[in-house]
Biopython code that builds the backbone (N, CA, C, O; Angstrom):
import numpy as np
from Bio.PDB.StructureBuilder import StructureBuilder

atoms = [
    (1, "UNK", "N", (21.984, -46.542, 7.588)),
    (1, "UNK", "CA", (21.275, -45.210, 7.272)),
    (1, "UNK", "C", (21.385, -44.855, 5.833)),
    (1, "UNK", "O", (22.473, -45.110, 5.317)),
    (2, "UNK", "N", (20.492, -44.331, 5.103)),
    (2, "UNK", "CA", (20.586, -44.087, 3.806)),
    (2, "UNK", "C", (21.031, -42.591, 3.743)),
    (2, "UNK", "O", (20.872, -41.816, 4.686)),
    (3, "UNK", "N", (21.594, -42.256, 2.567)),
    (3, "UNK", "CA", (21.894, -40.824, 2.389)),
    (3, "UNK", "C", (20.685, -39.877, 2.661)),
    (3, "UNK", "O", (20.824, -38.807, 3.253)),
    (4, "UNK", "N", (19.447, -40.352, 2.176)),
    (4, "UNK", "CA", (18.432, -39.375, 2.245)),
    (4, "UNK", "C", (17.997, -39.254, 3.661)),
    (4, "UNK", "O", (17.148, -38.391, 3.888)),
    (5, "UNK", "N", (18.442, -39.983, 4.668)),
    (5, "UNK", "CA", (17.998, -39.723, 6.075)),
    (5, "UNK", "C", (19.040, -39.099, 6.784)),
    (5, "UNK", "O", (18.990, -39.088, 8.013)),
    (6, "UNK", "N", (20.142, -38.487, 6.078)),
    (6, "UNK", "CA", (21.273, -37.973, 6.853)),
    (6, "UNK", "C", (20.954, -36.554, 7.350)),
    (6, "UNK", "O", (21.613, -36.020, 8.242)),
    (7, "UNK", "N", (19.833, -35.920, 6.684)),
    (7, "UNK", "CA", (19.415, -34.740, 7.236)),
    (7, "UNK", "C", (18.799, -34.820, 8.535)),
    (7, "UNK", "O", (18.956, -33.885, 9.320)),
    (8, "UNK", "N", (18.089, -35.871, 8.867)),
    (8, "UNK", "CA", (17.424, -36.083, 10.087)),
    (8, "UNK", "C", (18.518, -36.430, 11.122)),
    (8, "UNK", "O", (18.471, -36.006, 12.277)),
    (9, "UNK", "N", (19.459, -37.185, 10.672)),
    (9, "UNK", "CA", (20.613, -37.636, 11.680)),
    (9, "UNK", "C", (21.389, -36.531, 12.051)),
    (9, "UNK", "O", (21.832, -36.477, 13.198)),
    (10, "UNK", "N", (21.644, -35.533, 11.142)),
    (10, "UNK", "CA", (22.478, -34.381, 11.410)),
    (10, "UNK", "C", (21.678, -33.482, 12.305)),
    (10, "UNK", "O", (22.271, -32.910, 13.220)),
    (11, "UNK", "N", (20.259, -33.280, 12.117)),
    (11, "UNK", "CA", (19.534, -32.607, 13.070)),
    (11, "UNK", "C", (19.500, -32.998, 14.495)),
    (11, "UNK", "O", (19.690, -32.173, 15.389)),
    (12, "UNK", "N", (19.255, -34.268, 14.721)),
    (12, "UNK", "CA", (19.271, -34.961, 15.946)),
    (12, "UNK", "C", (20.723, -34.753, 16.671)),
    (12, "UNK", "O", (20.794, -34.335, 17.827)),
    (13, "UNK", "N", (21.754, -35.047, 15.968)),
    (13, "UNK", "CA", (22.994, -34.911, 16.438)),
    (13, "UNK", "C", (23.352, -33.429, 16.926)),
    (13, "UNK", "O", (23.875, -33.182, 18.013)),
    (14, "UNK", "N", (23.039, -32.596, 16.082)),
    (14, "UNK", "CA", (23.165, -31.159, 16.486)),
    (14, "UNK", "C", (22.454, -30.719, 17.621)),
    (14, "UNK", "O", (23.083, -30.118, 18.492)),
    (15, "UNK", "N", (21.139, -30.937, 17.768)),
    (15, "UNK", "CA", (20.233, -30.516, 18.708)),
    (15, "UNK", "C", (20.610, -31.184, 20.030)),
    (15, "UNK", "O", (20.659, -30.489, 21.044)),
    (16, "UNK", "N", (20.904, -32.613, 20.084)),
    (16, "UNK", "CA", (21.283, -33.243, 21.321)),
    (16, "UNK", "C", (22.602, -32.543, 21.874)),
    (16, "UNK", "O", (22.700, -32.456, 23.099)),
    (17, "UNK", "N", (23.538, -32.081, 21.146)),
    (17, "UNK", "CA", (24.722, -31.462, 21.589)),
    (17, "UNK", "C", (24.397, -30.069, 22.348)),
    (17, "UNK", "O", (25.157, -29.631, 23.212)),
    (18, "UNK", "N", (23.351, -29.487, 22.005)),
    (18, "UNK", "CA", (22.827, -28.148, 22.489)),
    (18, "UNK", "C", (21.973, -28.095, 23.742)),
    (18, "UNK", "O", (21.985, -27.122, 24.496)),
    (19, "UNK", "N", (21.157, -29.283, 23.955)),
    (19, "UNK", "CA", (20.301, -29.265, 24.946)),
    (19, "UNK", "C", (20.681, -29.892, 26.362)),
    (19, "UNK", "O", (21.637, -30.649, 26.526)),
    (20, "UNK", "N", (19.847, -29.494, 27.317)),
    (20, "UNK", "CA", (20.266, -30.228, 28.603)),
    (20, "UNK", "C", (19.509, -31.514, 28.659)),
    (20, "UNK", "O", (19.900, -32.332, 29.491)),
    (21, "UNK", "N", (18.371, -31.857, 27.822)),
    (21, "UNK", "CA", (17.657, -33.119, 27.938)),
    (21, "UNK", "C", (17.683, -33.881, 26.637)),
    (21, "UNK", "O", (16.672, -34.028, 25.950)),
    (22, "UNK", "N", (18.915, -34.381, 26.306)),
    (22, "UNK", "CA", (18.924, -34.899, 24.983)),
    (22, "UNK", "C", (18.046, -36.157, 24.748)),
    (22, "UNK", "O", (17.784, -36.591, 23.626)),
    (23, "UNK", "N", (17.655, -36.652, 25.812)),
    (23, "UNK", "CA", (16.690, -37.940, 25.765)),
    (23, "UNK", "C", (15.331, -37.393, 25.224)),
    (23, "UNK", "O", (14.580, -38.178, 24.645)),
    (24, "UNK", "N", (15.012, -36.211, 25.369)),
    (24, "UNK", "CA", (13.605, -35.803, 25.062)),
    (24, "UNK", "C", (13.608, -35.212, 23.595)),
    (24, "UNK", "O", (12.622, -34.634, 23.137)),
    (25, "UNK", "N", (14.760, -35.392, 22.903)),
    (25, "UNK", "CA", (14.753, -34.741, 21.592)),
    (25, "UNK", "C", (14.091, -35.849, 20.680)),
    (25, "UNK", "O", (14.461, -37.022, 20.732)),
    (26, "UNK", "N", (13.186, -35.447, 19.923)),
    (26, "UNK", "CA", (12.400, -36.277, 18.880)),
    (26, "UNK", "C", (12.347, -35.700, 17.638)),
    (26, "UNK", "O", (12.241, -34.475, 17.710)),
    (27, "UNK", "N", (12.385, -36.177, 16.433)),
    (27, "UNK", "CA", (12.384, -35.719, 15.158)),
    (27, "UNK", "C", (11.504, -36.668, 14.262)),
    (27, "UNK", "O", (11.538, -37.887, 14.427)),
    (28, "UNK", "N", (10.827, -36.156, 13.444)),
    (28, "UNK", "CA", (10.152, -36.877, 12.438)),
    (28, "UNK", "C", (10.362, -36.360, 11.093)),
    (28, "UNK", "O", (10.602, -35.160, 10.959)),
    (29, "UNK", "N", (10.296, -37.141, 10.070)),
    (29, "UNK", "CA", (10.640, -36.714, 8.687)),
    (29, "UNK", "C", (9.627, -37.122, 7.610)),
    (29, "UNK", "O", (9.372, -38.308, 7.402)),
    (30, "UNK", "N", (9.045, -36.106, 6.920)),
    (30, "UNK", "CA", (7.962, -36.346, 6.037)),
    (30, "UNK", "C", (8.529, -35.795, 4.824)),
    (30, "UNK", "O", (9.192, -34.758, 4.823)),
    (31, "UNK", "N", (8.227, -36.609, 3.600)),
    (31, "UNK", "CA", (8.484, -36.114, 2.310)),
    (31, "UNK", "C", (7.200, -35.875, 1.438)),
    (31, "UNK", "O", (6.350, -36.750, 1.273)),
    (32, "UNK", "N", (7.130, -34.633, 0.900)),
    (32, "UNK", "CA", (6.035, -34.313, 0.072)),
    (32, "UNK", "C", (6.422, -33.573, -1.205)),
    (32, "UNK", "O", (7.593, -33.499, -1.579)),
    (33, "UNK", "N", (5.451, -33.056, -1.824)),
    (33, "UNK", "CA", (5.704, -32.324, -3.114)),
    (33, "UNK", "C", (6.649, -31.173, -2.844)),
    (33, "UNK", "O", (7.410, -30.844, -3.754)),
    (34, "UNK", "N", (6.683, -30.501, -1.647)),
    (34, "UNK", "CA", (7.464, -29.364, -1.338)),
    (34, "UNK", "C", (8.837, -29.742, -0.993)),
    (34, "UNK", "O", (9.741, -28.909, -1.036)),
    (35, "UNK", "N", (9.035, -30.965, -0.652)),
    (35, "UNK", "CA", (10.549, -31.351, -0.157)),
    (35, "UNK", "C", (10.289, -32.263, 0.990)),
    (35, "UNK", "O", (9.351, -33.049, 1.126)),
    (36, "UNK", "N", (11.469, -31.974, 1.937)),
    (36, "UNK", "CA", (11.480, -32.662, 3.184)),
    (36, "UNK", "C", (11.106, -31.847, 4.376)),
    (36, "UNK", "O", (11.699, -30.793, 4.604)),
    (37, "UNK", "N", (10.095, -32.310, 5.190)),
    (37, "UNK", "CA", (9.864, -31.547, 6.238)),
    (37, "UNK", "C", (10.415, -32.344, 7.591)),
    (37, "UNK", "O", (10.037, -33.491, 7.832)),
    (38, "UNK", "N", (11.249, -31.701, 8.362)),
    (38, "UNK", "CA", (11.763, -32.248, 9.571)),
    (38, "UNK", "C", (11.041, -31.457, 10.689)),
    (38, "UNK", "O", (11.042, -30.226, 10.723)),
    (39, "UNK", "N", (10.395, -32.283, 11.644)),
    (39, "UNK", "CA", (9.765, -31.629, 12.793)),
    (39, "UNK", "C", (10.559, -32.034, 13.984)),
    (39, "UNK", "O", (10.904, -33.195, 14.202)),
    (40, "UNK", "N", (10.833, -30.998, 14.752)),
    (40, "UNK", "CA", (11.706, -31.140, 15.937)),
    (40, "UNK", "C", (10.755, -30.900, 17.172)),
    (40, "UNK", "O", (9.920, -29.996, 17.187)),
    (41, "UNK", "N", (10.947, -31.757, 18.167)),
    (41, "UNK", "CA", (10.280, -31.636, 19.435)),
    (41, "UNK", "C", (11.279, -31.676, 20.621)),
    (41, "UNK", "O", (12.008, -32.666, 20.680)),
    (42, "UNK", "N", (11.391, -30.785, 21.506)),
    (42, "UNK", "CA", (12.479, -30.878, 22.558)),
    (42, "UNK", "C", (11.697, -30.667, 23.894)),
    (42, "UNK", "O", (10.490, -30.423, 23.906)),
    (43, "UNK", "N", (12.469, -30.777, 25.024)),
    (43, "UNK", "CA", (11.837, -30.591, 26.244)),
    (43, "UNK", "C", (11.682, -29.172, 26.415)),
    (43, "UNK", "O", (12.502, -28.377, 25.957)),
    (44, "UNK", "N", (10.527, -28.781, 27.140)),
    (44, "UNK", "CA", (10.146, -27.246, 27.079)),
    (44, "UNK", "C", (11.242, -26.513, 27.714)),
    (44, "UNK", "O", (11.373, -25.343, 27.355)),
    (45, "UNK", "N", (12.043, -26.967, 28.576)),
    (45, "UNK", "CA", (13.273, -26.129, 29.156)),
    (45, "UNK", "C", (14.222, -25.999, 28.270)),
    (45, "UNK", "O", (15.124, -25.216, 28.567)),
    (46, "UNK", "N", (14.293, -26.656, 27.051)),
    (46, "UNK", "CA", (15.333, -26.455, 26.163)),
    (46, "UNK", "C", (14.963, -25.656, 24.886)),
    (46, "UNK", "O", (15.694, -25.547, 23.902)),
    (47, "UNK", "N", (13.721, -25.108, 25.035)),
    (47, "UNK", "CA", (13.245, -24.356, 23.765)),
    (47, "UNK", "C", (14.008, -23.175, 23.660)),
    (47, "UNK", "O", (14.318, -22.836, 22.518)),
    (48, "UNK", "N", (14.386, -22.463, 24.623)),
    (48, "UNK", "CA", (15.248, -21.268, 24.488)),
    (48, "UNK", "C", (16.639, -21.401, 23.847)),
    (48, "UNK", "O", (17.143, -20.506, 23.169)),
    (49, "UNK", "N", (17.265, -22.667, 24.130)),
    (49, "UNK", "CA", (18.580, -23.105, 23.555)),
    (49, "UNK", "C", (18.430, -23.314, 22.179)),
    (49, "UNK", "O", (19.353, -23.028, 21.417)),
    (50, "UNK", "N", (17.214, -23.849, 21.713)),
    (50, "UNK", "CA", (17.075, -24.221, 20.276)),
    (50, "UNK", "C", (16.660, -22.850, 19.463)),
    (50, "UNK", "O", (17.102, -22.624, 18.336)),
    (51, "UNK", "N", (15.895, -22.090, 20.053)),
    (51, "UNK", "CA", (15.392, -20.897, 19.325)),
    (51, "UNK", "C", (16.717, -19.909, 19.385)),
    (51, "UNK", "O", (17.132, -19.389, 18.349)),
    (52, "UNK", "N", (17.260, -19.716, 20.474)),
    (52, "UNK", "CA", (18.393, -18.854, 20.589)),
    (52, "UNK", "C", (17.976, -17.294, 20.641)),
    (52, "UNK", "O", (16.807, -16.925, 20.538)),
    (53, "UNK", "N", (19.023, -16.463, 20.806)),
    (53, "UNK", "CA", (18.497, -15.010, 21.060)),
    (53, "UNK", "C", (18.205, -14.532, 19.670)),
    (53, "UNK", "O", (18.950, -14.735, 18.712)),
    (54, "UNK", "N", (17.077, -13.887, 19.628)),
    (54, "UNK", "CA", (16.349, -13.505, 18.541)),
    (54, "UNK", "C", (16.270, -14.466, 17.353)),
    (54, "UNK", "O", (16.213, -14.136, 16.168)),
    (55, "UNK", "N", (16.274, -15.627, 17.821)),
    (55, "UNK", "CA", (16.049, -16.775, 16.753)),
    (55, "UNK", "C", (17.144, -17.081, 16.039)),
    (55, "UNK", "O", (16.941, -17.666, 14.975)),
    (56, "UNK", "N", (18.366, -16.816, 16.374)),
    (56, "UNK", "CA", (19.581, -16.999, 15.682)),
    (56, "UNK", "C", (19.908, -18.534, 15.476)),
    (56, "UNK", "O", (20.182, -19.086, 14.410)),
    (57, "UNK", "N", (19.817, -19.111, 16.765)),
    (57, "UNK", "CA", (20.143, -20.619, 16.517)),
    (57, "UNK", "C", (19.211, -21.403, 15.677)),
    (57, "UNK", "O", (19.686, -22.243, 14.912)),
    (58, "UNK", "N", (17.936, -21.215, 15.741)),
    (58, "UNK", "CA", (16.939, -21.833, 14.958)),
    (58, "UNK", "C", (17.304, -21.476, 13.530)),
    (58, "UNK", "O", (17.343, -22.371, 12.686)),
    (59, "UNK", "N", (17.578, -20.200, 13.206)),
    (59, "UNK", "CA", (17.878, -19.785, 11.766)),
    (59, "UNK", "C", (19.122, -20.554, 11.429)),
    (59, "UNK", "O", (19.145, -21.146, 10.350)),
    (60, "UNK", "N", (20.156, -20.613, 12.227)),
    (60, "UNK", "CA", (21.494, -21.296, 11.746)),
    (60, "UNK", "C", (21.125, -22.827, 11.510)),
    (60, "UNK", "O", (21.672, -23.376, 10.554)),
    (61, "UNK", "N", (20.319, -23.502, 12.231)),
    (61, "UNK", "CA", (19.975, -24.874, 12.016)),
    (61, "UNK", "C", (19.259, -24.966, 10.674)),
    (61, "UNK", "O", (19.551, -25.892, 9.917)),
    (62, "UNK", "N", (18.375, -24.100, 10.343)),
    (62, "UNK", "CA", (17.644, -24.128, 9.099)),
    (62, "UNK", "C", (18.566, -23.996, 7.860)),
    (62, "UNK", "O", (18.432, -24.681, 6.847)),
    (63, "UNK", "N", (19.462, -23.099, 8.031)),
    (63, "UNK", "CA", (20.464, -22.830, 6.981)),
    (63, "UNK", "C", (21.324, -24.045, 6.710)),
    (63, "UNK", "O", (21.532, -24.418, 5.556)),
    (64, "UNK", "N", (21.847, -24.693, 7.815)),
    (64, "UNK", "CA", (22.713, -25.914, 7.658)),
    (64, "UNK", "C", (21.820, -27.091, 7.167)),
    (64, "UNK", "O", (22.323, -27.934, 6.425)),
    (65, "UNK", "N", (20.655, -27.176, 7.508)),
    (65, "UNK", "CA", (19.765, -28.247, 6.920)),
    (65, "UNK", "C", (19.602, -28.063, 5.420)),
    (65, "UNK", "O", (19.590, -28.999, 4.620)),
    (66, "UNK", "N", (19.470, -26.705, 5.088)),
    (66, "UNK", "CA", (19.393, -26.477, 3.672)),
    (66, "UNK", "C", (20.578, -26.845, 2.850)),
    (66, "UNK", "O", (20.500, -27.257, 1.692)),
    (67, "UNK", "N", (21.700, -26.669, 3.531)),
    (67, "UNK", "CA", (23.036, -27.107, 2.867)),
    (67, "UNK", "C", (23.199, -28.671, 2.805)),
    (67, "UNK", "O", (23.817, -29.269, 1.924)),
    (68, "UNK", "N", (22.597, -29.200, 3.799)),
    (68, "UNK", "CA", (22.690, -30.764, 3.851)),
    (68, "UNK", "C", (21.719, -31.254, 2.688)),
    (68, "UNK", "O", (22.002, -32.179, 1.928)),
    (69, "UNK", "N", (20.670, -30.601, 2.650)),
    (69, "UNK", "CA", (19.694, -30.967, 1.722)),
    (69, "UNK", "C", (20.121, -30.772, 0.157)),
    (69, "UNK", "O", (19.737, -31.534, -0.730)),
    (70, "UNK", "N", (20.947, -29.671, -0.052)),
    (70, "UNK", "CA", (21.378, -29.432, -1.381)),
    (70, "UNK", "C", (22.287, -30.526, -1.827)),
    (70, "UNK", "O", (22.424, -30.752, -3.030)),
    (71, "UNK", "N", (23.006, -31.318, -0.783)),
    (71, "UNK", "CA", (23.907, -32.375, -1.356)),
    (71, "UNK", "C", (23.066, -33.537, -1.745)),
    (71, "UNK", "O", (23.554, -34.417, -2.453)),
    (72, "UNK", "N", (21.955, -33.596, -1.371)),
    (72, "UNK", "CA", (21.064, -34.763, -1.778)),
    (72, "UNK", "C", (19.908, -34.217, -2.804)),
    (72, "UNK", "O", (18.945, -34.924, -3.099)),
    (73, "UNK", "N", (20.083, -32.970, -3.289)),
    (73, "UNK", "CA", (19.085, -32.440, -4.168)),
    (73, "UNK", "C", (17.677, -32.371, -3.707)),
    (73, "UNK", "O", (16.726, -32.527, -4.474)),
    (74, "UNK", "N", (17.551, -32.107, -2.303)),
    (74, "UNK", "CA", (16.299, -32.021, -1.753)),
    (74, "UNK", "C", (16.155, -30.687, -1.051)),
    (74, "UNK", "O", (17.176, -30.161, -0.609)),
    (75, "UNK", "N", (14.984, -30.093, -0.906)),
    (75, "UNK", "CA", (14.628, -28.966, -0.107)),
    (75, "UNK", "C", (14.157, -29.562, 1.285)),
    (75, "UNK", "O", (13.253, -30.383, 1.439)),
    (76, "UNK", "N", (14.938, -28.995, 2.254)),
    (76, "UNK", "CA", (14.783, -29.409, 3.671)),
    (76, "UNK", "C", (14.328, -28.316, 4.544)),
    (76, "UNK", "O", (15.078, -27.377, 4.809)),
    (77, "UNK", "N", (13.060, -28.405, 5.031)),
    (77, "UNK", "CA", (12.590, -27.340, 5.916)),
    (77, "UNK", "C", (12.496, -28.054, 7.345)),
    (77, "UNK", "O", (12.456, -29.260, 7.586)),
    (78, "UNK", "N", (12.472, -26.876, 8.295)),
    (78, "UNK", "CA", (12.465, -27.353, 9.887)),
    (78, "UNK", "C", (11.409, -26.712, 10.415)),
    (78, "UNK", "O", (11.235, -25.501, 10.282)),
    (79, "UNK", "N", (10.558, -27.559, 11.111)),
    (79, "UNK", "CA", (9.451, -26.920, 11.996)),
    (79, "UNK", "C", (9.802, -27.408, 13.407)),
    (79, "UNK", "O", (10.050, -28.585, 13.668)),
    (80, "UNK", "N", (9.802, -26.410, 14.290)),
    (80, "UNK", "CA", (9.981, -26.534, 15.729)),
    (80, "UNK", "C", (8.666, -26.641, 16.510)),
    (80, "UNK", "O", (7.949, -25.645, 16.600)),
    (81, "UNK", "N", (8.342, -27.717, 17.037)),
    (81, "UNK", "CA", (7.018, -27.807, 17.748)),
    (81, "UNK", "C", (7.036, -27.114, 19.050)),
    (81, "UNK", "O", (7.976, -27.270, 19.829)),
    (82, "UNK", "N", (5.949, -26.293, 19.333)),
    (82, "UNK", "CA", (5.843, -25.400, 20.641)),
    (82, "UNK", "C", (5.407, -26.358, 21.545)),
    (82, "UNK", "O", (4.399, -27.017, 21.290)),
    (83, "UNK", "N", (6.035, -26.521, 22.568)),
    (83, "UNK", "CA", (5.606, -27.486, 23.711)),
    (83, "UNK", "C", (4.430, -27.012, 24.424)),
    (83, "UNK", "O", (4.238, -25.808, 24.596)),
    (84, "UNK", "N", (3.603, -27.946, 24.863)),
    (84, "UNK", "CA", (2.349, -27.570, 25.636)),
    (84, "UNK", "C", (2.762, -26.819, 26.812)),
    (84, "UNK", "O", (3.738, -27.165, 27.477)),
    (85, "UNK", "N", (2.042, -25.787, 27.093)),
    (85, "UNK", "CA", (2.482, -24.866, 28.138)),
    (85, "UNK", "C", (3.612, -23.996, 27.999)),
    (85, "UNK", "O", (4.257, -23.610, 28.973)),
    (86, "UNK", "N", (3.877, -23.667, 26.786)),
    (86, "UNK", "CA", (5.065, -22.887, 26.427)),
    (86, "UNK", "C", (4.849, -21.522, 26.825)),
    (86, "UNK", "O", (3.733, -21.093, 27.117)),
    (87, "UNK", "N", (6.013, -20.757, 26.842)),
    (87, "UNK", "CA", (6.053, -19.476, 27.421)),
    (87, "UNK", "C", (5.452, -18.341, 26.571)),
    (87, "UNK", "O", (5.231, -17.208, 26.999)),
    (88, "UNK", "N", (5.190, -18.808, 25.214)),
    (88, "UNK", "CA", (4.678, -17.782, 24.343)),
    (88, "UNK", "C", (3.105, -17.597, 24.765)),
    (88, "UNK", "O", (2.335, -18.516, 25.042)),
    (89, "UNK", "N", (2.836, -16.340, 24.750)),
    (89, "UNK", "CA", (1.440, -15.946, 25.173)),
    (89, "UNK", "C", (0.509, -16.203, 24.064)),
    (89, "UNK", "O", (0.788, -15.871, 22.911)),
    (90, "UNK", "N", (-0.673, -16.831, 24.409)),
    (90, "UNK", "CA", (-1.599, -16.926, 23.223)),
    (90, "UNK", "C", (-2.285, -15.782, 22.826)),
    (90, "UNK", "O", (-2.478, -14.913, 23.676)),
    (91, "UNK", "N", (-2.720, -15.610, 21.595)),
    (91, "UNK", "CA", (-3.315, -14.435, 21.029)),
    (91, "UNK", "C", (-4.635, -13.948, 21.793)),
    (91, "UNK", "O", (-5.077, -12.800, 21.759)),
    (92, "UNK", "N", (-5.159, -14.986, 22.461)),
    (92, "UNK", "CA", (-6.533, -14.638, 23.053)),
    (92, "UNK", "C", (-6.225, -13.781, 24.428)),
    (92, "UNK", "O", (-7.202, -13.368, 25.054)),
    (93, "UNK", "N", (-5.032, -13.530, 24.869)),
    (93, "UNK", "CA", (-4.658, -12.686, 26.030)),
    (93, "UNK", "C", (-4.616, -11.192, 25.779)),
    (93, "UNK", "O", (-4.540, -10.346, 26.669)),
    (94, "UNK", "N", (-4.682, -10.921, 24.304)),
    (94, "UNK", "CA", (-4.754, -9.508, 23.905)),
    (94, "UNK", "C", (-5.877, -8.912, 24.442)),
    (94, "UNK", "O", (-6.839, -9.608, 24.766)),
    (95, "UNK", "N", (-5.881, -7.494, 24.604)),
    (95, "UNK", "CA", (-7.027, -6.739, 25.213)),
    (95, "UNK", "C", (-8.124, -6.856, 24.118)),
    (95, "UNK", "O", (-7.793, -7.022, 22.944)),
    (96, "UNK", "N", (-9.409, -6.770, 24.488)),
    (96, "UNK", "CA", (-10.512, -6.698, 23.658)),
    (96, "UNK", "C", (-10.568, -5.366, 23.016)),
    (96, "UNK", "O", (-10.463, -4.321, 23.658)),
    (97, "UNK", "N", (-10.733, -5.425, 21.756)),
    (97, "UNK", "CA", (-11.015, -4.106, 21.081)),
    (97, "UNK", "C", (-12.445, -3.619, 21.282)),
    (97, "UNK", "O", (-13.425, -4.363, 21.314)),
    (98, "UNK", "N", (-12.464, -2.243, 21.420)),
    (98, "UNK", "CA", (-13.866, -1.606, 21.487)),
    (98, "UNK", "C", (-14.226, -0.893, 20.213)),
    (98, "UNK", "O", (-13.354, -0.416, 19.487)),
    (99, "UNK", "N", (-15.426, -0.824, 19.959)),
    (99, "UNK", "CA", (-15.920, -0.017, 19.012)),
    (99, "UNK", "C", (-15.934, 1.435, 19.200)),
    (99, "UNK", "O", (-15.782, 1.876, 20.339)),
    (100, "UNK", "N", (-16.103, 2.234, 18.199)),
    (100, "UNK", "CA", (-16.162, 3.744, 18.452)),
    (100, "UNK", "C", (-17.239, 3.979, 19.275)),
    (100, "UNK", "O", (-17.120, 4.745, 20.231)),
    (101, "UNK", "N", (-18.426, 3.341, 18.993)),
    (101, "UNK", "CA", (-19.805, 3.534, 19.726)),
    (101, "UNK", "C", (-19.565, 3.280, 21.251)),
    (101, "UNK", "O", (-19.986, 4.071, 22.096)),
    (102, "UNK", "N", (-18.816, 2.055, 21.594)),
    (102, "UNK", "CA", (-18.715, 1.737, 22.972)),
    (102, "UNK", "C", (-17.823, 2.783, 23.744)),
    (102, "UNK", "O", (-18.034, 3.087, 24.918)),
    (103, "UNK", "N", (-16.768, 3.326, 22.947)),
    (103, "UNK", "CA", (-15.855, 4.352, 23.758)),
    (103, "UNK", "C", (-16.821, 5.590, 23.992)),
    (103, "UNK", "O", (-16.913, 6.163, 25.078)),
    (104, "UNK", "N", (-17.528, 5.935, 22.856)),
    (104, "UNK", "CA", (-18.320, 7.234, 23.097)),
    (104, "UNK", "C", (-19.257, 7.105, 24.254)),
    (104, "UNK", "O", (-19.432, 8.022, 25.057)),
    (105, "UNK", "N", (-19.923, 5.816, 24.328)),
    (105, "UNK", "CA", (-20.975, 5.558, 25.345)),
    (105, "UNK", "C", (-20.506, 5.542, 26.783)),
    (105, "UNK", "O", (-21.278, 5.707, 27.728)),
    (106, "UNK", "N", (-19.044, 5.309, 26.923)),
    (106, "UNK", "CA", (-18.439, 5.225, 28.137)),
    (106, "UNK", "C", (-18.026, 6.714, 28.603)),
    (106, "UNK", "O", (-17.819, 7.013, 29.779)),
    (107, "UNK", "N", (-17.943, 7.528, 27.606)),
    (107, "UNK", "CA", (-17.740, 9.064, 27.895)),
    (107, "UNK", "C", (-18.944, 9.659, 28.577)),
    (107, "UNK", "O", (-18.956, 10.853, 28.877)),
]
sb = StructureBuilder()
sb.init_structure("model")
sb.init_model(0)
sb.init_chain("A")
sb.init_seg("    ")
for serial, (resi, resn, name, xyz) in enumerate(atoms, 1):
    if name == "N":
        sb.init_residue(resn, " ", resi, " ")
    sb.init_atom(name, np.array(xyz, "f"), 0.0, 1.0, " ", f" {name:<3s}", serial, name[0])
structure = sb.get_structure()
């Protein structure tokens, strides 16, 4: 493993230690002009453990990855994939907004 891939190895090791389904942990690493983008996919049941209370675990992982990246002079960003059928509500479930004319007409 090269030094440049140590950020991905660090992420996989850390996440697998936190989750109940380590076999489902997948990471991808893309390098572009913005730096390194690590994408993380975990089992849907483990999303809460990765995000943490108020997003604290995800924030801590991002901070640690930035530190690992600094050692290799790279900017490292983390994207966590939302699993299909996740618990987050889709924006389309918001109530439909009515115009002033529609409200007046209902009166």
